[in-house]
C-alpha positions in Angstrom: -172.2 -47.9 150.9 -171.2 -52.0 150.5 -167.3 -52.2 149.8 -166.0 -55.2 148.8 -163.9 -57.0 151.4 -159.7 -56.7 151.1 -158.0 -59.7 150.7 -157.9 -62.2 153.9 -153.9 -62.0 153.7 -152.0 -58.8 154.1 -148.7 -57.4 153.3 -149.1 -54.0 154.9 -147.1 -53.2 158.5 -150.0 -54.1 161.4 -150.1 -50.3 161.8 -151.5 -50.3 157.6 -154.9 -51.1 156.6 -154.3 -53.3 153.7 -156.6 -52.1 151.0 -156.4 -54.0 147.2 -152.3 -54.1 146.9 -152.5 -50.7 149.0 -151.6 -50.2 152.6 -153.0 -47.5 154.1 -152.0 -45.6 157.7 -154.7 -43.1 159.8 -152.2 -41.0 161.5 -154.2 -38.3 164.8 -150.6 -36.2 165.0 -151.8 -32.9 163.5 -149.4 -31.4 161.5 -148.9 -29.1 158.7 -149.0 -30.9 154.6 -145.3 -30.7 154.1 -144.7 -32.2 157.3 -147.5 -35.1 156.9 -145.5 -35.6 153.2 -142.3 -35.9 155.0 -143.5 -38.0 157.6 -144.7 -40.6 155.0 -141.5 -39.9 153.0 -139.2 -41.5 156.3 -141.2 -44.5 156.6 -141.3 -44.9 152.9 -144.7 -43.6 152.0 -146.7 -41.2 150.4 -150.2 -39.3 151.4 -152.4 -41.6 150.1 -153.6 -40.5 146.5 -156.7 -41.1 144.7 -156.3 -42.9 141.2 -159.5 -45.6 141.1 -163.0 -44.9 142.3 -162.9 -47.9 145.1 -160.2 -46.2 146.4 -161.9 -42.9 146.8 -165.6 -45.3 148.1 -162.1 -47.0 150.7 -160.6 -43.5 151.7 -164.0 -41.7 152.5 -165.5 -44.9 154.5 -162.3 -44.5 157.0 -162.2 -40.9 157.1 -165.7 -40.7 157.8 -164.9 -42.8 160.8 -162.4 -40.9 161.8 -164.0 -37.0 161.8 -160.9 -36.1 162.2 -159.2 -32.7 159.3 -156.9 -35.0 157.0 -154.4 -34.9 154.1 -154.3 -36.5 151.2 -151.7 -36.5 148.3 -153.5 -33.8 146.2 -151.7 -29.7 146.4 -153.1 -26.9 145.1 -149.9 -25.2 142.8 
């Protein structure tokens, strides 16, 4: 799938990936969901959530390259 290129300039910190006015960070350290959420909150961030189809395409592409289990901002209640 061909994803459009992100904007040339980034407002994200160097350890984040910029995509459609959002900043994403891929962390390889395994954590339970609650700890992953807390780590995000500590950085002033949140777990990724999928609101639009292009978000889903981008997150899927990044995660397929990573090949590790990954938490996103969804949780069964």
